[in-house]
N, CA, C and O of each residue as an XYZ file, in Angstrom:
756
protein
N     171.050    167.384    137.533
C     170.071    166.259    137.816
C     170.359    165.323    139.043
O     171.355    164.735    139.464
N     169.182    165.430    139.392
C     169.040    164.332    140.017
C     169.478    163.263    139.549
O     169.484    162.813    138.404
N     170.068    162.654    141.077
C     170.345    161.150    140.399
C     168.853    159.817    140.058
O     168.730    158.818    139.349
N     168.005    160.554    141.005
C     166.774    159.412    140.942
C     165.909    159.587    140.020
O     164.903    158.877    140.004
N     166.125    160.599    139.031
C     165.634    160.909    138.138
C     165.375    159.687    137.092
O     166.317    158.955    136.791
N     164.266    159.513    136.624
C     164.146    158.301    135.573
C     163.577    159.117    134.236
O     162.481    159.647    134.057
N     164.615    159.026    133.462
C     164.408    158.957    132.041
C     163.179    158.542    130.922
O     162.890    159.145    129.888
N     162.506    157.206    131.533
C     162.234    156.505    130.895
C     160.733    156.032    131.840
O     160.787    156.081    133.069
N     159.795    155.707    131.326
C     158.543    155.025    131.832
C     158.346    153.662    131.641
O     157.433    153.048    132.194
N     159.123    153.178    130.917
C     159.243    151.575    130.880
C     159.827    150.947    131.805
O     161.004    151.178    132.082
N     159.209    150.181    132.340
C     159.607    149.072    133.554
C     161.084    148.742    133.297
O     161.278    148.301    132.164
N     162.134    148.844    134.047
C     163.356    147.760    134.043
C     162.882    146.424    134.142
O     163.087    145.505    133.350
N     162.024    146.408    135.520
C     161.830    144.733    135.626
C     160.804    144.414    134.382
O     159.958    145.091    133.797
N     161.264    143.105    134.257
C     160.419    142.071    133.431
C     158.993    141.377    133.673
O     158.960    140.194    134.013
N     158.178    141.890    133.550
C     156.626    141.885    133.679
C     155.942    140.565    133.120
O     154.889    140.087    133.543
N     156.686    140.090    132.149
C     155.919    138.863    131.177
C     155.885    137.358    132.101
O     155.309    136.372    131.643
N     156.486    137.340    133.267
C     156.356    136.544    133.913
C     154.884    136.482    134.652
O     154.436    135.400    135.032
N     154.049    137.911    134.858
C     153.357    138.001    135.657
C     151.906    137.751    134.128
O     151.004    136.913    134.154
N     152.093    138.467    133.347
C     151.273    137.993    132.316
C     151.138    136.906    131.573
O     150.287    136.873    130.684
N     151.690    136.203    131.744
C     151.768    135.063    130.487
C     151.796    133.877    131.882
O     152.103    132.732    131.549
N     151.517    134.089    133.265
C     151.516    132.552    133.953
C     150.270    131.762    133.656
O     149.074    131.968    133.450
N     151.037    130.857    133.725
C     150.103    129.847    132.910
C     149.096    129.275    134.461
O     149.369    129.240    135.661
N     147.919    128.911    133.681
C     146.806    129.005    134.417
C     146.428    127.425    134.014
O     146.946    126.864    133.047
N     145.152    126.596    135.166
C     144.960    125.582    135.024
C     143.862    125.636    134.075
O     143.375    126.735    133.814
N     143.306    124.328    133.394
C     142.162    124.328    132.641
C     141.543    123.073    133.315
O     141.952    121.919    133.436
N     140.046    123.915    133.839
C     139.380    122.957    134.204
C     138.634    121.955    132.616
O     138.608    122.195    131.409
N     138.169    120.897    133.424
C     137.622    119.683    133.011
C     136.420    120.653    131.923
O     135.952    119.799    131.170
N     135.982    121.598    131.684
C     135.008    121.866    130.626
C     136.288    122.780    129.501
O     136.007    122.743    128.303
N     137.210    123.316    129.778
C     138.292    123.589    129.100
C     139.098    122.382    128.251
O     139.541    122.378    127.103
N     139.098    121.288    129.382
C     139.933    120.241    128.523
C     138.355    120.201    127.463
O     138.546    120.441    126.271
N     137.391    120.011    127.751
C     136.624    119.295    127.284
C     136.385    120.082    125.619
O     136.381    119.556    124.506
N     136.225    121.353    125.981
C     136.191    122.710    124.668
C     137.158    122.301    123.825
O     136.927    121.518    122.903
N     138.256    122.771    124.060
C     139.195    122.220    123.531
C     139.414    121.221    122.271
O     139.790    121.349    121.106
N     138.830    119.779    123.409
C     139.004    118.791    122.151
C     137.955    118.325    121.906
O     137.967    117.152    121.532
N     136.651    119.020    122.008
C     135.728    119.106    121.136
C     135.849    120.078    119.604
O     135.237    119.916    118.548
N     137.083    121.314    120.051
C     137.355    121.663    118.873
C     138.409    121.467    117.857
O     138.678    122.002    116.782
N     139.055    120.247    118.768
C     139.968    119.455    117.749
C     139.118    118.437    116.847
O     139.078    118.355    115.620
N     138.457    117.692    117.818
C     137.563    116.971    117.150
C     136.806    117.326    115.876
O     136.604    116.604    114.900
N     136.353    118.845    116.129
C     135.353    119.334    114.910
C     136.446    119.656    113.466
O     136.109    119.763    112.287
N     137.734    119.749    114.035
C     138.715    120.433    112.767
C     138.951    119.335    112.274
O     138.883    119.288    111.046
N     139.269    118.202    112.935
C     139.319    116.921    112.122
C     138.493    116.157    111.233
O     138.749    115.422    110.279
N     137.218    116.600    111.909
C     135.580    115.880    111.102
C     135.412    116.840    109.967
O     135.233    116.389    108.836
N     135.451    118.003    110.160
C     135.315    118.747    108.678
C     136.580    118.455    107.691
O     136.333    118.266    106.500
N     137.476    118.426    107.996
C     138.726    118.078    107.118
C     138.698    116.825    106.980
O     139.812    116.571    106.522
N     137.785    115.265    107.146
C     137.750    114.525    106.631
C     136.284    114.429    105.809
O     135.865    113.532    105.077
N     135.910    115.200    106.053
C     134.418    115.539    105.099
C     135.137    116.643    104.105
O     134.562    116.611    103.017
N     135.733    117.182    104.115
C     136.429    117.932    102.583
C     137.243    117.077    102.117
O     137.446    117.422    100.953
N     137.856    116.118    102.358
C     138.241    115.123    101.647
C     137.292    114.124    100.958
O     137.146    113.932     99.751
N     136.791    113.636    101.814
C     135.518    112.555    101.342
C     134.852    113.368    100.479
O     134.384    112.576     99.662
N     134.462    114.673    100.100
C     133.679    115.295     99.484
C     134.384    115.544     98.057
O     133.729    115.801     97.047
N     135.817    115.440     98.082
C     136.690    115.553     97.171
C     136.524    113.998     96.207
O     136.411    113.933     94.983
N     136.547    113.058     97.002
C     136.716    111.925     96.918
C     135.530    111.425     95.845
O     135.801    110.998     94.722
N     134.212    111.546     96.361
C     132.859    111.670     95.862
C     133.043    112.384     94.449
O     132.820    111.900     93.339
N     133.492    113.621     94.762
C     133.501    114.275     93.229
C     134.248    113.461     92.475
O     133.840    113.009     91.405
N     135.101    113.274     92.839
C     136.487    112.096     91.640
C     135.621    110.964     91.465
O     135.532    111.006     90.238
N     134.960    110.040     91.788
C     134.132    109.398     91.906
C     132.698    109.662     90.616
O     132.404    108.989     89.628
N     132.251    110.559     91.023
C     131.192    111.078     90.308
C     131.550    111.141     88.498
O     131.056    110.584     87.517
N     132.806    112.252     88.737
C     133.651    112.550     87.797
C     133.842    111.064     86.976
O     133.485    110.937     85.805
N     134.312    110.222     87.580
C     134.723    108.773     86.634
C     133.921    108.295     86.147
O     134.017    107.822     85.015
N     132.498    108.258     87.109
C     131.267    107.303     86.049
C     130.732    108.120     85.315
O     130.335    107.566     84.290
N     130.508    109.270     85.341
C     130.120    109.969     84.152
C     130.770    109.893     83.017
O     130.234    110.289     81.982
N     132.362    109.235     83.029
C     133.102    108.822     81.298
C     132.767    108.020     81.457
O     131.970    107.897     80.528
N     132.688    106.745     82.290
C     132.538    105.472     82.070
C     130.712    105.502     81.374
O     130.450    105.080     80.248
N     130.146    105.814     81.888
C     128.727    106.093     81.538
C     128.521    106.800     79.875
O     127.744    106.317     79.052
N     129.494    108.166     79.587
C     129.512    108.683     78.326
C     130.127    106.962     77.624
O     129.359    106.355     76.879
N     131.254    106.466     77.901
C     131.721    105.536     77.264
C     130.830    104.196     76.829
O     130.732    103.656     75.727
N     130.353    103.935     77.828
C     129.320    102.849     77.447
C     127.921    103.249     76.675
O     127.204    102.460     76.061
N     127.678    104.812     76.870
C     126.675    105.094     75.925
C     127.161    105.030     74.543
O     126.288    104.722     73.732
N     128.181    105.214     74.131
C     128.764    104.830     72.839
C     128.739    103.534     72.515
O     128.475    103.361     71.325
N     128.959    102.327     73.282
C     129.242    101.391     72.721
C     127.692    100.407     73.066
O     127.654     99.184     73.200
N     126.638    101.269     73.140
C     125.076    100.701     72.729
C     124.521    100.856     71.486
O     124.052    101.855     70.941
N     124.672     99.437     71.024
C     123.378     99.012     69.626
C     122.072     99.691     69.957
O     121.178     99.156     70.613
N     122.023    100.967     69.430
C     120.910    101.680     69.406
C     119.518    101.123     68.387
O     118.346    101.469     68.530
N     120.004    100.288     67.479
C     118.833     99.617     66.831
C     118.586     98.412     67.367
O     117.654     97.885     66.759
N     119.007     97.735     68.241
C     118.909     96.617     69.225
C     118.000     97.477     70.140
O     116.833     97.110     70.003
N     118.105     98.311     70.865
C     117.274     98.634     71.921
C     115.655     99.296     71.196
O     114.574     99.166     71.769
N     115.812     99.870     70.089
C     114.765    100.338     69.286
C     113.852     99.068     69.041
O     112.651     99.203     69.275
N     114.364     97.728     68.546
C     113.623     96.841     68.256
C     113.039     96.044     68.966
O     111.926     95.636     68.634
N     113.711     95.589     70.233
C     113.110     95.349     71.842
C     112.038     96.450     72.038
O     110.840     96.255     72.240
N     112.606     97.512     71.953
C     111.065     98.541     72.682
C     109.892     98.595     71.657
O     108.744     98.927     71.952
N     110.291     98.253     70.500
C     109.140     98.279     69.705
C     108.576     97.141     70.229
O     107.506     97.186     70.836
N     109.330     95.896     70.014
C     108.271     94.579     70.590
C     107.805     94.375     71.806
O     107.119     93.371     72.001
N     108.024     95.089     72.643
C     107.452     95.476     74.010
C     106.166     95.474     74.103
O     105.445     94.650     74.665
N     105.626     97.333     72.989
C     104.989     97.663     72.829
C     103.864     96.642     72.147
O     102.808     96.484     72.759
N     104.083     95.931     70.857
C     103.384     95.331     70.779
C     102.867     93.872     71.279
O     101.931     93.233     70.798
N     103.919     93.413     72.632
C     103.683     92.886     73.019
C     102.447     92.986     74.362
O     101.632     92.163     74.780
N     102.771     94.385     74.758
C     101.942     94.926     75.718
C     100.094     94.890     74.935
O      99.045     94.591     75.504
N     100.337     95.349     73.382
C      99.085     95.278     72.810
C      97.882     93.881     72.856
O      96.705     93.740     73.189
N      98.901     93.082     72.351
C      98.801     91.350     72.403
C      98.311     90.780     73.654
O      97.453     89.899     73.628
N      98.904     91.318     74.985
C      98.685     90.680     76.126
C      97.380     91.827     76.620
O      96.869     91.401     77.656
N      96.871     92.855     76.253
C      95.596     93.703     76.677
C      94.431     92.763     75.536
O      93.422     92.234     76.004
N      94.692     92.699     74.383
C      93.765     92.146     73.314
C      93.559     90.684     74.568
O      92.511     90.477     75.179
N      94.557     90.021     74.673
C      94.318     88.553     75.098
C      93.580     88.611     76.493
O      92.782     87.726     76.801
N      93.872     89.711     77.363
C      92.736     89.223     78.632
C      91.700     90.168     78.264
O      90.754     90.147     79.051
N      91.598     90.933     77.374
C      90.395     91.476     77.483
C      89.117     90.296     76.730
O      87.906     90.189     76.925
N      89.877     89.706     76.018
C      89.090     88.445     75.593
C      87.982     87.602     76.475
O      88.105     87.016     77.551
N      86.545     87.814     75.362
C      86.163     86.750     76.183
C      85.824     85.178     75.604
O      85.761     84.908     74.405
N      85.646     84.318     76.578
C      85.588     83.057     76.012
C      83.803     82.905     76.057
O      83.165     83.906     76.382
N      82.970     81.455     75.673
C      82.045     81.269     75.959
C      82.191     79.679     76.200
O      81.214     78.940     76.319
N      83.413     79.283     76.251
C      83.558     77.422     76.685
C      83.429     77.724     78.208
O      82.694     76.839     78.646
N      83.633     78.187     78.770
C      83.560     78.587     80.030
C      82.139     78.553     80.789
O      81.822     77.877     81.768
N      81.440     79.400     80.115
C      80.099     79.530     80.186
C      79.355     77.558     80.084
O      78.759     76.821     80.868
N      79.931     77.435     78.472
C      79.054     76.117     78.156
C      79.570     75.188     79.230
O      78.693     74.571     79.835
N      80.463     75.031     79.482
C      81.257     74.076     80.205
C      80.357     74.229     81.668
O      79.941     73.171     82.139
N      80.074     75.374     82.328
C      78.955     75.365     83.780
C      77.485     75.134     83.016
O      76.621     74.844     83.843
N      77.153     75.172     82.100
C      75.638     75.044     81.496
C      75.685     73.320     81.648
O      74.917     72.757     82.429
N      76.595     72.619     80.878
C      76.669     71.568     80.525
C      76.242     70.649     81.943
O      75.316     69.869     82.164
N      77.248     71.084     82.673
C      77.448     70.255     84.245
C      76.141     70.313     85.389
O      75.750     69.539     86.264
N      75.780     71.396     84.985
C      74.311     71.645     85.726
C      72.790     71.625     84.745
O      71.671     72.095     84.948
N      73.326     70.929     83.752
C      71.960     70.737     83.050
C      71.021     69.162     83.418
O      71.782     68.248     83.101
N      70.196     68.801     83.750
C      69.432     68.190     83.710
C      69.481     66.769     82.861
O      69.203     67.240     81.758
N      69.600     65.741     82.689
C      69.783     64.913     81.511
C      68.181     64.520     80.944
O      68.078     63.429     80.384
N      67.065     65.288     81.062
C      65.690     65.136     80.810
C      65.632     66.504     80.312
O      64.536     66.759     79.814
N      66.486     67.484     80.290
C      66.335     68.818     79.608
C      67.459     68.721     78.150
O      68.451     67.994     78.091
N      67.012     69.587     77.146
C      68.173     69.551     75.737
C      67.915     71.058     75.247
O      66.817     71.614     75.211
N      69.135     71.595     74.884
C      68.511     72.786     74.273
C      68.912     72.596     72.674
O      69.607     71.683     72.227
N      68.246     73.783     71.844
C      68.299     73.667     70.355
C      68.874     74.488     69.683
O      69.253     74.342     68.521
N      69.046     75.910     70.717
C      68.911     77.138     70.271
C      70.112     78.245     71.199
O      69.877     78.383     72.399
N      71.135     78.858     70.705
C      71.474     79.229     71.760
C      72.755     80.788     71.512
O      73.785     80.891     70.847
N      72.076     81.668     72.333
C      72.298     83.123     71.744
C      72.935     83.456     73.096
O      72.544     83.212     74.238
N      74.253     84.212     72.551
C      75.152     85.114     73.663
C      75.340     86.398     73.465
O      76.260     86.751     72.727
N      74.580     87.258     74.029
C      75.489     88.728     73.809
C      75.822     89.140     75.147
O      75.593     88.782     76.303
N      76.701     90.389     74.286
C      77.294     90.934     75.370
C      77.109     92.422     75.606
O      77.941     93.328     75.560
N      75.455     92.454     75.943
C      74.931     94.060     76.040
C      75.748     95.419     76.642
O      75.812     96.531     76.119
N      76.369     94.943     77.957
C      76.943     96.405     78.781
C      78.296     95.420     78.986
O      78.406     94.194     78.947
N      79.207     96.415     79.203
C      80.625     95.573     79.863
C      80.575     94.493     80.829
O      81.137     93.419     80.615
N      79.700     94.824     82.245
C      78.735     94.060     83.536
C      77.817     93.201     83.191
O      77.448     92.382     84.033
N      77.337     93.201     82.082
C      76.136     91.939     82.140
C      76.113     91.400     80.514
O      76.135     91.968     79.422
N      76.061     90.097     80.940
C      76.149     89.185     79.535
C      74.874     88.640     79.504
O      74.345     88.312     80.566
N      74.012     88.421     77.911
C      72.969     88.062     78.551
C      73.034     86.432     77.333
O      73.752     86.452     76.333
N      72.165     85.186     77.700
C      72.511     84.027     77.130
C      70.680     83.809     76.613
O      69.864     84.075     77.496
N      70.190     83.401     75.401
C      69.231     82.975     75.414
C      68.779     81.622     74.882
O      69.265     81.449     73.764
N      68.156     80.778     75.209
C      68.442     79.644     74.563
C      66.886     78.970     74.625
O      65.897     79.234     75.309
N      67.110     78.168     73.778
C      65.439     77.345     73.387
C      65.923     75.730     73.774
O      66.906     75.140     73.325
N      64.883     75.207     74.776
C      65.119     74.055     75.138
C      63.851     73.475     74.829
O      62.959     74.234     74.449
N      63.596     72.086     74.944
C      63.198     71.260     75.267
C      63.071     70.314     76.323
O      64.150     69.831     76.664
N      62.011     69.883     76.978
C      62.322     68.733     78.414
C      61.261     67.449     78.069
O      60.684     67.327     76.988
N      61.143     66.626     79.086
C      60.301     65.642     78.869
C      59.399     65.876     79.563
O      58.582     64.956     79.586
N      59.069     67.012     80.378
C      57.662     67.091     81.098
C      57.744     68.553     81.889
O      58.876     69.034     81.841
N      56.894     69.248     82.513
C      57.146     70.257     83.743
C      58.347     69.862     84.634
O      59.380     70.410     85.018
N      57.827     68.826     84.768
C      58.981     68.583     86.107
C      60.022     68.864     86.049
O      60.722     69.278     86.973
N      60.369     68.660     84.757
C      62.126     68.536     84.320
C      62.390     70.346     83.882
O      63.413     71.024     83.968
N      61.469     70.587     83.564
C      61.557     72.433     83.686
C      61.701     72.812     84.916
O      62.670     73.557     85.060
N      61.065     72.573     85.936
C      61.206     73.201     87.197
C      62.371     72.505     88.022
O      63.022     73.196     88.807
N      62.627     71.266     87.876
C      63.887     70.945     88.381
C      65.110     71.786     87.661
O      66.083     72.225     88.274
N      64.882     71.925     86.267
C      66.131     72.582     85.572
C      66.394     74.095     86.549
O      67.464     74.591     86.902
N      65.096     74.528     86.784
C      64.907     76.039     87.146
C      65.583     76.279     88.315
O      65.922     77.404     88.681
N      65.880     74.830     89.165
C      66.105     75.406     90.625
C      67.318     74.983     90.284
O      68.131     75.869     90.022
N      67.718     73.723     90.205
C      69.504     73.662     89.717
C      70.001     74.907     89.321
O      71.063     75.284     89.816
N      69.266     75.783     88.312
C      70.166     76.848     87.708
C      70.422     78.392     88.610
O      71.239     79.309     88.521
N      69.120     78.056     89.587
C      69.274     79.131     90.314
C      70.344     78.950     91.709
O      70.579     79.861     92.503
N      70.848     77.713     91.777
C      71.969     77.771     93.051
C      73.491     77.744     92.207
O      74.542     77.444     92.773
N      73.398     78.096     90.825
C      74.514     78.213     89.986
C      75.306     79.683     90.003
O      74.836     80.477     89.188
N      76.298     80.123     90.703
C      76.681     80.984     91.128
C      77.200     81.989     89.931
O      77.600     83.152     89.992
N      77.079     81.312     89.096
C      77.515     82.116     87.854
C      76.760     83.280     87.183
O      77.179     84.350     86.741
N      75.201     82.618     87.255
C      73.794     82.661     86.805
C      73.192     83.812     87.582
O      72.776     83.492     88.696
N      73.057     85.058     87.244
C      72.559     85.920     88.021
C      70.656     85.726     88.117
O      69.769     85.779     88.969
N      70.755     85.570     87.178
C      68.859     85.301     86.933
C      68.602     84.434     85.710
O      68.955     84.606     84.543
N      67.754     83.258     86.390
C      67.101     82.964     84.810
C      65.688     82.887     84.927
O      64.960     82.874     85.919
N      65.402     82.828     83.467
C      63.837     83.752     83.357
C      63.017     82.290     82.178
O      62.787     82.424     80.976
N      62.830     81.426     82.752
C      61.868     80.279     81.693
C      60.520     81.192     80.548
O      59.402     81.429     81.005
N      60.710     81.381     79.849
C      59.455     81.468     79.426
C      58.569     81.116     78.265
O      59.101     80.194     77.646
N      57.553     81.441     77.779
C      56.928     80.795     76.537
C      57.056     79.058     76.670
O      57.625     78.341     75.847
N      56.325     78.567     78.012
C      56.415     77.151     78.710
C      55.140     76.419     77.409
O      53.957     76.668     77.639
N      55.452     75.638     76.242
C      54.449     75.033     75.614
C      54.715     73.319     75.172
O      55.585     72.705     74.555
N      53.543     73.004     75.812
C      53.209     71.403     75.824
C      53.065     70.920     73.898
O      52.198     71.376     73.153
N      54.046     70.029     73.525
C      54.488     69.685     72.394
C      53.309     68.251     72.447
O      52.503     67.758     73.236
N      53.822     68.019     71.099
C      53.579     66.497     70.769
C      54.297     65.441     71.768
O      55.435     65.669     72.179
N      53.680     64.433     72.088
C      54.198     63.180     72.777
C      54.528     64.031     73.983
O      55.674     63.756     74.339
N      53.943     65.017     74.805
C      54.017     65.655     76.007
C      55.496     66.552     76.340
O      55.905     66.964     77.425
N      56.023     66.655     75.157
C      57.395     67.318     75.097
C      57.069     68.716     75.715
O      55.927     69.017     75.365
N      57.549     69.551     76.389
C      57.480     70.889     76.816
C      58.680     71.665     76.070
O      59.848     71.288     76.173
N      58.285     72.791     75.304
C      59.023     73.684     74.875
C      59.007     74.838     75.788
O      57.996     75.199     76.390
N      60.565     75.609     75.905
C      60.609     76.548     76.360
C      61.346     77.525     76.117
O      62.094     76.993     75.297
N      61.894     79.120     76.260
C      62.544     80.089     76.398
C      63.284     79.996     77.633
O      62.889     79.625     78.738
N      64.269     80.341     77.314
C      65.027     80.719     78.527
C      66.150     82.184     78.387
O      66.674     82.397     77.293
N      66.312     82.709     79.057
C      66.872     83.694     79.344
C      67.869     83.764     80.312
O      67.370     84.068     81.396
N      69.309     83.576     80.374
C      70.100     83.876     81.789
C      71.072     85.120     82.001
O      71.772     85.423     81.035
N      71.184     85.863     83.157
C      71.739     86.920     83.368
C      72.992     85.878     83.853
O      72.880     84.965     84.671
N      74.183     86.266     83.134
C      75.219     85.644     83.349
C      76.536     86.687     84.410
O      76.729     87.900     84.485
N      76.840     86.148     84.714
C      78.096     86.902     85.584
C      79.431     87.234     84.490
O      79.611     86.347     83.655
N      80.135     88.127     84.444
C      80.769     88.160     82.890
C      82.358     87.712     83.574
O      83.243     87.458     82.758
N      82.616     87.642     84.753
C      83.811     86.894     84.930
C      84.107     85.480     84.750
O      85.203     84.981     85.005
N      82.881     84.716     84.209
C      83.116     82.946     83.865
C      83.234     83.444     82.590
O      83.508     82.445     81.925
N      83.177     84.719     81.590
C      83.622     84.490     80.549
C      85.293     85.241     79.924
O      85.858     85.332     78.834
N      85.604     85.686     81.465
C      87.161     85.983     81.124
C      88.034     84.744     80.665
O      88.149     83.551     80.947
N      88.389     85.345     80.112
C      89.827     84.247     79.168
C      91.049     84.038     80.064
O      91.852     84.962     79.935
N      91.403     83.155     80.883
C      92.775     83.029     81.598
C      93.508     82.314     81.147
O      93.167     81.162     81.414
N      94.912     82.385     80.228
C      95.173     81.063     80.025
C      96.093     79.820     81.196
O      96.244     78.647     80.855
C-alpha cells in the first residue's frame, strides 16, 4: 500500500476556527438583540402582572361574598320601599296645581275700582287653564282700564270681558274669562 493513502475522509485539521469565526454585529444587530431582550422582559412582566391582578380579583370576590353575608337584607328592603314611596310622593307634589299663585297675580293686577264676586277655576286640558269670574266696576272706564292691565300680565294668555250690564247706581256688572298659562299654577316648594 502506498504511504500517501488516506484511509479517512475526515480532515485532520481543525475547521471549527473558520466556521465559528467571530463576526462583528452592526448597529441594527445590536438594536434587534436589544429589542428582543426588551420584549422578553416586558412579556414576563405582563405575565407576572396578570397573575397579580387575578389574585387581587379572587381576593376581592372573597371579600364581596363575606360582605354580602353581613348585609342586613331587611333594612335594605325597608329603605327600598321607602324610596319608592318617596318617589310617588314627589311626583304627586310636583304635579299638584295651586291656585294661590294665580290669585296673588290677580290681586296685584286688579284695579281698586273693580271687584270680583264669583270665581271658577277649570283645568280643561293639560296646557290650558281657564278661569271664569263675575265682577263689578264703578264705571265702564274702570272695566276698560282693567282690561288694559290684564292684557299686560304675562301669565294671562287672553282675557275676555262679556255681559257688560249697567246696574243700579251706575255700577257695571261683567263676566270675565281668562285663559291662564299653566306654569303659574305649578307648585314649587
